[in-house]
Rosetta silent file (secondary structure, phi, psi, omega in degrees, C-alpha in Angstrom):
SEQUENCE: MIIKAFDHSAGETPENIVVLADGTVCATLLLAGDVWLSGGESERVAPEGADALAVGLAVDAHDRLYAALRSTDETVVGIWRREAPRRWVRFAAAPPQAGLNGITFAEDGTLYAADSERGEILYCPPGEDTLRRWLIDERLATTSQDDPVSATGVNGLKVWDGDLWATNTAQGTVLRIGVKAEGPGEITQVHAGIPADDLAFDSAGTLYLAVHPENTILRITPDGARTVLATEADGLDGPSAIAVTGDGLLVTSLGMLGSRHSPNIVRLPLDVAAPALPRPALPR
SCORE:     score description
SCORE:     0.000 S_00000001
   1 L     0.000  128.642  175.010 -214.980    7.680  179.913 S_00000001
   2 E   -76.940  121.376  178.881 -215.847    8.924  176.389 S_00000001
   3 E  -101.720  -16.199  178.564 -218.340   11.775  176.708 S_00000001
   4 E  -153.872  123.588  175.108 -218.443   12.716  172.993 S_00000001
   5 E  -103.885  141.875 -179.722 -217.583   10.675  169.916 S_00000001
   6 L  -115.244  170.089 -178.716 -216.906   12.380  166.578 S_00000001
   7 L  -103.506  106.146 -179.216 -217.043   11.296  162.924 S_00000001
   8 H   -60.979  -37.977 -176.900 -213.567   11.024  161.455 S_00000001
   9 H   -65.235  -20.095  179.650 -214.913   10.636  157.927 S_00000001
  10 H   -98.324   10.009  179.400 -216.576   14.091  158.248 S_00000001
  11 L    79.892   12.468 -179.671 -213.351   15.796  159.314 S_00000001
  12 L   -83.869   80.550 -175.885 -214.464   15.923  162.951 S_00000001
  13 L  -117.379   95.487 -173.193 -211.026   15.618  164.443 S_00000001
  14 E   -70.732  125.806 -172.262 -210.841   17.517  167.779 S_00000001
  15 E  -107.490  -41.556 -178.988 -207.495   19.244  168.155 S_00000001
  16 E  -141.203  164.831 -170.396 -207.835   21.620  171.101 S_00000001
  17 E  -148.734  140.797  167.918 -210.216   22.221  173.992 S_00000001
  18 E  -141.349  164.231  177.183 -211.329   24.863  176.511 S_00000001
  19 E  -122.035  127.114  177.458 -214.206   25.146  178.959 S_00000001
  20 L   -75.894  170.098 -176.576 -216.269   28.327  179.325 S_00000001
  21 L   -62.685  -29.175 -179.172 -217.355   29.751  182.677 S_00000001
  22 L   -85.966    5.401 -179.165 -220.851   28.273  182.254 S_00000001
  23 L    87.503    3.350  175.161 -219.371   24.819  181.717 S_00000001
  24 L   -66.151  128.229  178.387 -219.721   24.731  177.944 S_00000001
  25 E   -92.379  129.895 -178.292 -217.042   22.510  176.427 S_00000001
  26 E  -124.706  138.667 -179.915 -215.508   23.813  173.215 S_00000001
  27 E  -143.006  137.171  170.975 -213.184   22.037  170.806 S_00000001
  28 E   -74.422  142.020  175.293 -211.602   22.897  167.453 S_00000001
  29 E  -107.415   99.787 -166.879 -212.325   20.316  164.753 S_00000001
  30 L   -50.019  -62.191 -169.502 -209.036   20.335  162.803 S_00000001
  31 L   -74.406  -30.817 -177.700 -210.025   18.995  159.363 S_00000001
  32 L   -76.539  -21.970 -174.956 -213.543   20.452  159.371 S_00000001
  33 L    71.841   24.043 -175.182 -212.327   23.922  160.209 S_00000001
  34 E  -113.796  171.578  167.240 -215.048   24.172  162.844 S_00000001
  35 E  -122.882  127.045  178.670 -215.456   24.747  166.575 S_00000001
  36 E   -96.402  137.190  178.521 -217.790   22.332  168.430 S_00000001
  37 E  -124.680  129.184 -178.420 -219.676   23.581  171.454 S_00000001
  38 L   -63.021  141.292 -179.279 -221.415   21.151  173.824 S_00000001
  39 L    84.578    0.216 -179.280 -225.195   21.557  173.805 S_00000001
  40 L  -149.351 -172.572  179.076 -225.156   22.977  170.332 S_00000001
  41 L   -91.281  162.149  177.140 -223.984   22.460  166.752 S_00000001
  42 L   -68.972  149.910 -179.602 -220.473   22.998  165.400 S_00000001
  43 E  -118.157  131.547  174.495 -219.728   26.468  164.040 S_00000001
  44 E   -71.106  130.463 -177.687 -217.723   27.248  160.961 S_00000001
  45 L   -88.386  -53.141 -179.983 -214.964   29.750  161.841 S_00000001
  46 L   -81.324  165.896  176.764 -213.669   30.862  158.444 S_00000001
  47 L   -60.097  146.340 -179.233 -215.982   31.996  155.624 S_00000001
  48 L   -54.451  137.383  179.448 -217.684   29.128  153.822 S_00000001
  49 L    88.625  -11.133 -178.533 -215.483   27.625  151.109 S_00000001
  50 L   -74.242  145.304  175.574 -212.295   28.948  152.612 S_00000001
  51 L   -77.351  114.178 -176.964 -209.306   26.643  152.908 S_00000001
  52 L  -157.075  142.326  168.731 -208.770   26.341  156.669 S_00000001
  53 E  -115.742  133.436  178.625 -207.639   23.973  159.446 S_00000001
  54 E   -95.438  119.984 -175.546 -208.803   24.817  162.986 S_00000001
  55 E  -115.152 -100.677 -175.954 -206.029   24.269  165.532 S_00000001
  56 E   -64.801  157.248 -177.767 -205.428   26.155  168.781 S_00000001
  57 E  -143.312  139.131  177.984 -208.188   27.439  171.029 S_00000001
  58 E  -146.448  171.372 -178.234 -208.253   30.009  173.835 S_00000001
  59 E  -145.014  146.338  177.102 -210.735   32.073  175.849 S_00000001
  60 L  -103.199 -176.700 -176.291 -210.751   35.485  177.522 S_00000001
  61 L   -70.750  -16.443  172.857 -212.393   36.774  180.656 S_00000001
  62 L   -88.618    9.325  178.401 -215.508   37.694  178.704 S_00000001
  63 L    64.866   29.434  172.329 -215.843   34.039  177.668 S_00000001
  64 L   -89.478  134.321 -178.314 -215.072   34.862  174.033 S_00000001
  65 E   -87.409  146.046  175.183 -213.434   32.104  172.092 S_00000001
  66 E  -128.446  124.812 -176.369 -210.316   32.498  169.947 S_00000001
  67 E  -119.367  136.683  174.459 -209.437   29.894  167.312 S_00000001
  68 E   -91.034  130.223  179.828 -206.223   29.615  165.308 S_00000001
  69 E  -116.402  127.132  167.219 -206.692   28.835  161.632 S_00000001
  70 E   -86.628  140.366  178.493 -204.058   27.527  159.287 S_00000001
  71 L  -166.893  151.769  172.980 -204.674   28.520  155.690 S_00000001
  72 L   -86.874   -7.740  178.956 -202.854   29.348  152.458 S_00000001
  73 L   -86.307  117.772 -175.616 -205.396   32.229  152.043 S_00000001
  74 L   -67.341  -14.260  176.613 -203.806   35.328  153.463 S_00000001
  75 L   -89.438   -3.752 -176.730 -207.289   36.693  154.318 S_00000001
  76 L  -113.872  -44.816 -172.410 -208.024   33.643  156.489 S_00000001
  77 L   -57.859  136.977 -179.665 -204.818   32.553  158.279 S_00000001
  78 E   139.167 -159.961  178.347 -204.568   33.849  161.834 S_00000001
  79 E  -105.063  126.665  179.261 -206.581   34.059  165.040 S_00000001
  80 E  -110.505  143.807 -179.935 -210.358   34.396  164.876 S_00000001
  81 E  -114.805  139.442  176.262 -212.638   35.565  167.688 S_00000001
  82 E   -84.546  110.250 -178.811 -216.254   34.538  168.283 S_00000001
  83 E   -87.117  -27.858  178.793 -218.243   37.738  168.618 S_00000001
  84 E  -164.391  166.366  178.343 -221.644   35.992  168.759 S_00000001
  85 L   -50.775  123.497 -178.223 -223.057   32.582  167.964 S_00000001
  86 L    64.234   16.867  175.385 -221.892   31.692  164.432 S_00000001
  87 E  -125.287  109.389 -179.733 -220.196   35.045  163.954 S_00000001
  88 E  -116.870  140.144  176.729 -216.412   34.945  163.900 S_00000001
  89 E  -128.517  152.258 -178.738 -214.068   37.780  162.972 S_00000001
  90 E   -77.056  125.766 -177.573 -210.366   37.715  162.465 S_00000001
  91 E   -90.500  -41.078 -178.995 -208.620   39.054  165.573 S_00000001
  92 E  -146.994  128.580  177.199 -204.997   38.800  164.383 S_00000001
  93 E   -79.399  158.385  176.996 -203.596   38.051  160.927 S_00000001
  94 L  -137.929  159.231  175.278 -200.649   35.708  160.359 S_00000001
  95 L   -62.535  141.067 -179.592 -198.347   35.008  157.416 S_00000001
  96 L   -56.969  -24.166 -178.969 -199.823   32.416  154.997 S_00000001
  97 L   -85.976   -2.650 -175.980 -196.833   30.111  155.517 S_00000001
  98 L   -70.706  129.113  176.451 -197.376   29.999  159.304 S_00000001
  99 L   -91.828   65.214 -173.995 -198.022   26.473  160.623 S_00000001
 100 E   -58.488  149.890  178.342 -200.114   27.663  163.492 S_00000001
 101 E  -147.101 -117.501 -177.772 -200.929   25.365  166.376 S_00000001
 102 E   -63.803  146.303  175.268 -201.386   26.007  170.115 S_00000001
 103 E  -132.814  156.154  178.907 -202.318   29.470  171.335 S_00000001
 104 E  -159.910  155.488  176.005 -202.505   30.979  174.813 S_00000001
 105 E  -105.069  146.983  164.643 -202.923   34.342  176.515 S_00000001
 106 L   -90.488  165.911 -177.221 -200.701   35.972  179.135 S_00000001
 107 L   -60.251  -29.281 -178.250 -202.267   37.899  181.962 S_00000001
 108 L   -84.722    4.739  177.753 -201.526   41.221  180.243 S_00000001
 109 L    94.430   -4.509  173.757 -203.516   40.172  177.162 S_00000001
 110 L   -64.787  129.725  178.384 -200.570   39.220  174.952 S_00000001
 111 E   -98.297  129.316  175.799 -201.486   36.341  172.671 S_00000001
 112 E  -112.154  143.492 -178.920 -198.791   33.727  171.913 S_00000001
 113 E  -138.650  132.619  175.762 -199.100   31.248  169.059 S_00000001
 114 E   -81.510  138.230  170.743 -196.938   28.269  168.141 S_00000001
 115 E  -109.382   95.828 -170.469 -195.719   27.824  164.581 S_00000001
 116 L   -72.939  -24.354 -177.880 -195.053   24.089  164.540 S_00000001
 117 L   -83.885  -38.359 -177.412 -193.709   23.986  160.998 S_00000001
 118 L   -96.358   -3.956  179.007 -191.233   26.843  161.117 S_00000001
 119 L    67.197   47.673 -179.262 -190.146   26.331  164.753 S_00000001
 120 E  -134.113  158.943  166.551 -191.223   29.717  165.948 S_00000001
 121 E  -116.016  126.318  179.182 -193.422   31.321  168.556 S_00000001
 122 E  -100.558  163.964  175.504 -195.426   34.323  167.349 S_00000001
 123 E  -150.030  157.296  176.932 -197.147   36.971  169.454 S_00000001
 124 E  -132.805  105.107 -179.162 -199.730   39.695  169.262 S_00000001
 125 L   -67.945  157.652  176.903 -199.444   42.400  171.963 S_00000001
 126 L   -54.847  136.908  179.933 -202.676   43.996  173.245 S_00000001
 127 L    90.733  -11.652 -179.627 -204.094   46.530  170.837 S_00000001
 128 L  -101.945  171.383 -172.955 -202.414   45.082  167.775 S_00000001
 129 L  -135.293   19.812 -179.199 -203.940   42.950  165.000 S_00000001
 130 E  -141.055  133.389  173.351 -201.019   40.965  163.547 S_00000001
 131 L   -76.159  131.906  177.119 -199.007   37.996  164.756 S_00000001
 132 E  -136.187  163.735 -175.851 -195.300   38.611  164.468 S_00000001
 133 E   -62.560  130.793  174.728 -192.205   36.640  165.477 S_00000001
 134 E  -107.893  -41.102 -176.591 -191.436   36.546  169.196 S_00000001
 135 E  -153.366  132.707  168.858 -188.904   33.721  169.267 S_00000001
 136 E  -126.947  133.449 -176.212 -187.074   31.404  166.829 S_00000001
 137 L  -160.787  146.658 -178.094 -184.728   28.799  168.257 S_00000001
 138 H   -59.411  -24.396  178.597 -183.447   25.357  167.309 S_00000001
 139 H   -73.435   -7.921  177.151 -185.179   23.999  170.445 S_00000001
 140 H  -100.757   -8.063 -167.878 -188.505   24.866  168.808 S_00000001
 141 L   -81.616  165.100  169.552 -187.732   23.173  165.480 S_00000001
 142 L   -76.857  172.618  177.560 -188.828   19.937  163.857 S_00000001
 143 L  -108.929  -26.529  173.969 -186.487   17.033  163.396 S_00000001
 144 L  -166.381 -177.121  174.241 -187.537   15.878  159.932 S_00000001
 145 L  -114.277   23.209 -171.958 -190.487   15.742  157.560 S_00000001
 146 L   -76.537  -26.007 -177.901 -190.708   11.930  157.568 S_00000001
 147 L  -156.765  166.563 -176.529 -193.881   11.615  159.605 S_00000001
 148 L   -60.753  -28.287  179.258 -196.425   13.834  161.401 S_00000001
 149 L   -73.490  -52.289 -178.592 -194.617   13.563  164.781 S_00000001
 150 L   -67.467  -19.667  178.233 -191.165   14.473  163.593 S_00000001
 151 L   -90.582    6.186 -179.862 -192.590   17.232  161.442 S_00000001
 152 L  -116.968  108.787  179.049 -194.284   18.959  164.388 S_00000001
 153 L   -84.526 -128.143 -179.407 -192.003   21.200  166.396 S_00000001
 154 E   -55.149  133.645 -164.383 -193.210   23.624  169.051 S_00000001
 155 E  -132.607  -80.375 -179.455 -196.823   22.640  169.631 S_00000001
 156 E   -86.659  147.240 -179.686 -198.681   23.357  172.853 S_00000001
 157 E  -134.820  136.624  170.168 -198.296   26.646  174.752 S_00000001
 158 E  -148.282  147.931  173.989 -199.417   27.686  178.224 S_00000001
 159 E   -96.686  128.434  179.967 -198.504   30.493  180.590 S_00000001
 160 E  -144.647  128.213  174.010 -197.737   29.400  184.156 S_00000001
 161 L    55.109   39.016  171.695 -196.116   31.342  187.027 S_00000001
 162 L    84.596   -4.846  177.165 -195.063   34.207  184.687 S_00000001
 163 E  -111.875  161.688  177.778 -193.250   31.988  182.135 S_00000001
 164 E   -99.603  122.252  177.142 -194.361   30.648  178.771 S_00000001
 165 E  -103.553  141.957 -176.628 -194.223   26.789  178.684 S_00000001
 166 E  -141.269  143.698  170.076 -194.067   24.940  175.402 S_00000001
 167 E   -95.632  147.952  166.040 -194.022   21.339  174.155 S_00000001
 168 E  -120.674  107.869 -175.688 -191.870   20.244  171.195 S_00000001
 169 L   -63.824  -49.371 -175.736 -193.476   17.084  169.839 S_00000001
 170 L   -61.393  -42.594 -178.144 -190.646   16.204  167.430 S_00000001
 171 L   -88.484   -9.464  176.950 -187.871   16.671  169.998 S_00000001
 172 L    68.394   36.520 -173.491 -189.877   15.213  172.882 S_00000001
 173 E  -125.304  156.353  170.820 -189.216   18.125  175.171 S_00000001
 174 E  -118.065  124.612 -175.051 -191.037   20.513  177.536 S_00000001
 175 E  -115.009  145.774  171.239 -189.530   23.993  177.636 S_00000001
 176 E  -113.414  123.803 -174.120 -189.885   26.905  180.040 S_00000001
 177 E  -118.661  123.719  179.887 -189.323   30.302  178.375 S_00000001
 178 E   -69.156  145.712  179.564 -188.834   33.447  180.394 S_00000001
 179 E  -117.048  118.765  179.817 -191.022   36.441  179.452 S_00000001
 180 E  -119.557  162.048 -179.692 -189.522   39.889  179.735 S_00000001
 181 L   -59.021  -35.201 -172.740 -190.811   43.344  178.746 S_00000001
 182 L   -90.948   -3.743  179.983 -188.220   43.490  175.997 S_00000001
 183 E   140.706 -166.324 -177.279 -188.897   39.923  174.644 S_00000001
 184 E   -66.304  147.463  175.827 -188.173   36.270  175.442 S_00000001
 185 E  -104.600 -145.087 -174.157 -185.803   35.412  178.277 S_00000001
 186 E   -68.101  143.683  175.816 -183.879   32.241  179.087 S_00000001
 187 E  -106.396  123.262 -177.931 -185.036   28.968  177.611 S_00000001
 188 E  -119.426  126.906  172.903 -184.869   25.957  179.971 S_00000001
 189 E   -81.239  114.424 -175.907 -185.487   22.326  178.995 S_00000001
 190 E   -90.879  -40.392 -178.830 -187.531   21.064  181.912 S_00000001
 191 E  -137.017  153.792 -179.337 -188.477   17.553  180.684 S_00000001
 192 E  -139.802  161.085  178.483 -187.213   15.281  177.863 S_00000001
 193 L    77.527   19.254 -178.168 -188.251   12.048  176.264 S_00000001
 194 L  -130.468  102.849  179.145 -191.942   12.980  176.106 S_00000001
 195 L   -76.068   61.666 -174.847 -193.394   13.561  172.592 S_00000001
 196 L   -78.240  152.623  174.199 -196.307   15.590  173.949 S_00000001
 197 L   -92.407  -68.036 -175.113 -198.808   17.492  171.895 S_00000001
 198 E  -120.132  170.130  179.123 -200.457   19.842  174.384 S_00000001
 199 E  -142.859  161.655  177.298 -200.022   20.678  178.090 S_00000001
 200 E  -151.401  154.304  174.489 -202.016   22.117  180.960 S_00000001
 201 E  -119.888  151.100  163.332 -201.423   23.245  184.532 S_00000001
 202 E  -106.073  177.299 -171.268 -203.553   23.307  187.608 S_00000001
 203 L   -71.889   -9.748  175.245 -203.151   25.963  190.269 S_00000001
 204 L   -89.251   -1.644  179.543 -200.845   23.745  192.341 S_00000001
 205 L    87.697   10.325  173.471 -198.322   23.667  189.518 S_00000001
 206 L   -74.324  134.399 -177.993 -199.009   20.098  188.456 S_00000001
 207 E  -102.095  134.082  178.632 -198.356   19.596  184.780 S_00000001
 208 E  -117.836  132.657 -177.639 -200.566   17.416  182.541 S_00000001
 209 E  -123.276  130.280  173.873 -199.330   16.289  179.131 S_00000001
 210 E   -90.513  104.687 -176.127 -201.272   14.838  176.168 S_00000001
 211 E   -95.063   90.317 -169.157 -198.685   12.446  174.686 S_00000001
 212 H   -56.852  -53.997 -175.703 -200.222   11.954  171.265 S_00000001
 213 H   -71.324  -15.063  179.674 -198.074    9.178  169.676 S_00000001
 214 H  -104.558    3.795  178.336 -198.067    7.115  172.848 S_00000001
 215 L    51.682   48.610 -179.725 -201.836    7.433  173.564 S_00000001
 216 E  -136.607  155.779  167.731 -201.220    8.497  177.158 S_00000001
 217 E  -114.081  125.915 -174.925 -201.978   11.319  179.526 S_00000001
 218 E  -115.150  132.922  174.907 -199.011   12.015  181.825 S_00000001
 219 E  -108.936  132.824  175.421 -199.048   13.894  185.125 S_00000001
 220 E  -124.368  115.043  178.618 -195.853   15.471  186.495 S_00000001
 221 L   -77.770  162.977 -179.386 -196.061   16.964  189.982 S_00000001
 222 L   -54.592  -25.728  179.261 -193.879   19.924  191.060 S_00000001
 223 L   -87.085    2.327  173.316 -191.495   17.489  192.738 S_00000001
 224 L    97.039   -2.175  179.960 -190.979   15.650  189.427 S_00000001
 225 L   -68.574  132.807 -177.088 -193.045   12.526  190.131 S_00000001
 226 E  -110.883  138.087  177.445 -194.523   11.107  186.924 S_00000001
 227 E  -139.992  132.055  173.402 -197.780    9.130  186.611 S_00000001
 228 E   -84.289  121.395 -172.708 -199.546    7.836  183.566 S_00000001
 229 E   -94.066  -27.590 -175.637 -203.212    8.755  184.142 S_00000001
 230 E  -157.177  153.811 -179.880 -204.840    7.232  181.013 S_00000001
 231 L  -137.392 -170.154  177.313 -204.060    5.056  178.006 S_00000001
 232 H   -58.808  -29.214  179.609 -205.697    3.676  174.906 S_00000001
 233 H   -63.839  -22.672  176.894 -207.713    1.425  177.225 S_00000001
 234 H   -88.898    4.297  177.225 -209.491    4.558  178.485 S_00000001
 235 L   101.723    1.227 -179.374 -210.596    5.483  174.952 S_00000001
 236 L   -72.205  140.809  174.286 -207.646    7.701  173.948 S_00000001
 237 L  -141.815   78.549 -176.514 -206.784    7.766  170.254 S_00000001
 238 L    78.559   62.149  179.898 -204.069   10.302  169.711 S_00000001
 239 E   -58.877  132.308 -169.954 -204.662   12.671  172.651 S_00000001
 240 E  -122.858  -18.054 -179.879 -204.076   16.209  171.449 S_00000001
 241 E  -162.467  162.435 -175.827 -205.146   18.661  174.205 S_00000001
 242 E  -137.802  137.967  169.162 -206.216   18.892  177.855 S_00000001
 243 E  -120.193  130.769  175.798 -208.545   21.133  179.825 S_00000001
 244 E   -87.016  132.273 -179.896 -208.391   21.106  183.632 S_00000001
 245 E  -122.977 -178.238 -177.855 -211.845   21.307  185.191 S_00000001
 246 L   -70.109  -19.432 -177.010 -213.090   21.347  188.753 S_00000001
 247 L  -126.140   21.978  178.037 -213.437   17.560  188.894 S_00000001
 248 E   146.298 -142.524 -178.302 -210.668   16.300  186.651 S_00000001
 249 E  -125.035  148.681  166.093 -209.473   16.508  183.022 S_00000001
 250 E  -115.926  133.097 -173.260 -211.113   16.695  179.632 S_00000001
 251 E  -128.633  131.711  171.518 -208.982   15.302  176.818 S_00000001
 252 E   -92.512  138.898  173.416 -209.437   15.507  173.059 S_00000001
 253 E  -109.482  122.032 -176.341 -208.413   12.583  170.878 S_00000001
 254 L   -72.319  -34.604  176.380 -207.528   13.590  167.348 S_00000001
 255 L    69.684   35.113 -177.760 -207.994   10.056  165.947 S_00000001
 256 L  -117.012  -27.860  176.099 -205.567   10.514  163.033 S_00000001
 257 L   -81.941  145.925 -178.766 -202.502    8.463  163.847 S_00000001
 258 L    76.968 -160.694 -174.032 -202.825    4.669  163.337 S_00000001
 259 L  -116.742   -0.738 -178.002 -205.905    2.960  161.974 S_00000001
 260 L   -68.348  -47.114 -178.677 -208.457    3.301  164.764 S_00000001
 261 L    51.517   60.987 -179.056 -209.757    6.729  163.717 S_00000001
 262 L  -121.873   66.627  179.432 -211.806    7.197  166.881 S_00000001
 263 L   -64.837  139.589 -175.086 -211.811   10.932  167.539 S_00000001
 264 E  -164.741  177.366  166.164 -213.469   11.800  170.833 S_00000001
 265 E  -119.546  125.654 -178.877 -213.483   13.716  174.116 S_00000001
 266 E  -110.349  135.501  175.286 -212.617   11.683  177.175 S_00000001
 267 E  -100.540  130.858  175.211 -213.361   12.697  180.763 S_00000001
 268 E  -116.690  101.481 -179.765 -210.904   11.677  183.450 S_00000001
 269 E   -67.477  121.271 -178.417 -212.324   12.147  186.967 S_00000001
 270 L  -145.747  160.087  171.983 -209.410   13.148  189.203 S_00000001
 271 L   -87.334  102.764 -176.824 -208.686   15.098  192.366 S_00000001
 272 L  -123.006  160.584  168.117 -207.116   18.184  190.847 S_00000001
 273 L   -76.936  171.227 -179.551 -206.438   21.754  191.918 S_00000001
 274 L   -61.817  154.318  174.676 -208.299   24.552  190.230 S_00000001
 275 E   -55.734  152.703  179.585 -207.513   25.372  186.614 S_00000001
 276 L  -133.150   76.464 -177.885 -204.610   27.803  186.114 S_00000001
 277 L  -135.338  116.963 -179.329 -205.122   29.515  182.810 S_00000001
 278 L   -57.899  134.340  174.477 -204.938   33.328  182.383 S_00000001
 279 L  -124.919   81.339 -176.039 -208.161   34.819  181.022 S_00000001
 280 L   -66.721  147.389  178.285 -207.370   38.488  180.369 S_00000001
 281 L   -84.453   79.085 -176.947 -210.165   41.044  180.197 S_00000001
 282 L   -72.820  153.040 -179.646 -209.462   42.192  176.624 S_00000001
 283 L   -56.046  141.196  178.380 -211.313   45.250  175.296 S_00000001
 284 L   -78.040    0.000    0.000 -214.772   44.522  173.940 S_00000001
């Protein structure tokens, strides 16, 4: 069921999604450079007039939002935090060439960010204010620049059971990356043949994948069973991110591949376990 339709012509292309503790649904609007909040108006993240694309989205234990901005402006590119309604400040800077995408927190407050263009994962440890390289590997890389899918390497990031999980859209893989005090650990390819954009877990360890180019939401249970939960017939138009809620899934549709251009948020009522997303209590 579509619960929110957006205007593609206005750049309202929802890329990522989180849900706050009070039930407010939040989504980055890629081309507009905004964050949309249910029950209110969209908020501009970067200063007015700045060149910016709004990509990844995360939230901490204080219900503060963090949005990743791509930009050629070195004063804009990076992770921005919402300090108050319509007031965003840059939390962590990034190199202007960074092709930022999905972001996520670990339980200790470390922020991880995908660089889809350069095939890297960046990180910002607690107390620091700059994203720097955490991991570069061929398994994070793109395959070509021929189309948006093959030109998007490491994309979605989530922490589950102490490891960092990542999708690679171009290579069609899901990776599990060990996290050690001294840096990244072993990289394991867990799934293949799935050109997913984003991923999410519930507390039972069930994996949900937004498979953008195939217009599907895929569920993979801990025993490996795969089920397609939704398709284009359910309103999907380039699903780009998933939020697990108490009564199912919320899915953003970017609406940019193909000719439909129907960006939206779809609700999928399902029997799911509780959300499993670290929300660290970062300093105020």
